[in-house]
Each structure stands twice: as C-alpha cells, then as structure tokens.
N, C-alpha and C positions, 0 to 999 in steps of 0.2 A: 590723613583721609582719603587720598588717592590709593594708596597702598591698601587700605582696608577694602575699598571698593574692587580693586583689583583681585584680591584674595577671595572674596566673596564671589565674584564673577567667575573666577576659576573654579571654585568649589561646585557652583551652579553647574557649570560646564560638565564638570566630572560627574555629578549626580545625573544629570539628563542623559550623558553618553551611556551610563551604566544601565540606564532604564530602556535603552534601545530606541530612544525617540529618534526620529528621521532614518531608521534602518528599514530596509525592506524586510518583509515578513519571509521567513524560511518556508519554501514551497513544500507541500504536502508530498510524502514519497509516492502517493498514487497518481499524482499528475504526470509521471513519466514511467514509461515501462522498465527503462533502465534502472529506475530506483525501486520501482514496485516489486519486481521479480526477486532481486537479493533480499528485500525487506520480508517477503512472503516466505522465502527459504528460511530466513532467521526465525521468524514467528514459527514455522512448523517444526523445525528443529528444537526450538525452546519449548515446544507442546503448548503455545500461547493460541489454542484454538478459537476460544472466544474473540479475542483481538483479530485474529486472521479472518474469521468469518464475517466480522463486521467491517473489515476493510475491503474484502475481496468479493463478497457475494453482494449483488445488487440489492439495496435496501427493501425495495418492494417484493423481491424474490425472498429474501430472508425472511421477512415479516410472515409471507405466505407459507414457507417451510415450517417456521417456528410455531406459527399459529398462536394458540392460547398457551402453549409450553414455555419453558424457559430456554434461553439460548444455551445456558450452560449444560442442559441434558442432551441437545442437539449437538453441541460441541464435543461432549463426551462420547457420542456414537460416531461422529465424524473422527475423532481421534483414533478410535479403535478399527475404523474402516478404511475410508478413502484418503486419509492424510498422508500414509506412507506412499501411496501412488502418487499423489499431487507433489508431494516432496521430490520424487525422482524425476517427474514431468519438469517441474521448475528448475531443477538443477542442471537438467539436460538443455534447456533453452536459455539460460541466464546470460549466456554471451552471444546469442544468435540474433539476426535480424528478422523481424517478422514481415509477412506480406499485409500491406494496409489496403484498406479500400479507398476509393477515390477521395473521399473527405476526411481520411484519417481517423474514423471513429470506431473502426473495427480493425483488429490485428490478428493474424492467423500465424501460429508458428508450427511447422511441420516437424515432428519428432524423426532424428535420425534412426532411431530403434524404438520400436513400439514399447509402450509400458502397460502391462496388464491388458492389452488389447486396444490401447489408446495410441493413435498415430498422429493426433494434433491436439493443440489447445488454441482456444479463441478468447480473445479479451474484446470488451466493448467499452468505448468512453461514454460516460454520461455526465454532462455538463463539464467538469474538469478532471474527473477521477476514472481510472482504468478498473474494470471488474472482469472477473472471470466468467465466460459465458457458458462453458460446458464442463 
C-alpha cells in the first residue's frame, strides 16, 4: 500500500510539474527593450506586419489609425512603405543603450547614421510594455 501511495504521489508530482504549476510566467518580450527590439526585427524580417503593429503601436493609436478599417489592410500598406525603414532603424539600435527620462518611461535612441531622414527613434512605456513613439 505504501508503495502504491508513493507511485501515485510521484505521478502526481510529474503531472503537476509538466503543467507549470509553481513556475513564474515567462515575461512578455515587450517588457524590456533588450528583448523587444530583436523580436521586432524578427517580425519585420518575417513580414509579420499585423503582429508587429499590434505589439509596437500603442493600442489607442492603432485603433485611431485603423479606424473602421481592418488592421490587415493597414499592415499591407505598412509592409510596402515604412517597414523597410523601420527594420533598418531597429537593426542599427539593437545593441545600443538608449537615453532614458527620469522615470524610465521614455527611451531615446540616436542613430549613428540617418535612415531615410530619421536620426532617432523613441519608445514609451505604457503600463509594463514598450511601444514605438515615432
């Protein structure tokens, strides 16, 4: 009987450990610029424009831009226009350190070389996620 209880307890432990109970949830990539920027680069390279826009454009601004239209339509235009410039900008800053404001809710990256007239990119932190400001 003791052996059966031990085996059942061991099996329950294995099942619960496989469910992730007691484990910390993995942080979202947008919580830190060191993970957000490489993921943004990956999304742009993979042409995952809808996912990129949902992740990096502040939700209220995205809603305003898309309006009554579909995000897929906006993403298609973004893919044909600004995505290449943004990919160059993000690639240039991926290993750089930004200048933060006092409360670390704004981050400014100055580009070493201007990209299509852009000399900087700014991010803002809303709640716990970083979004592109310009």
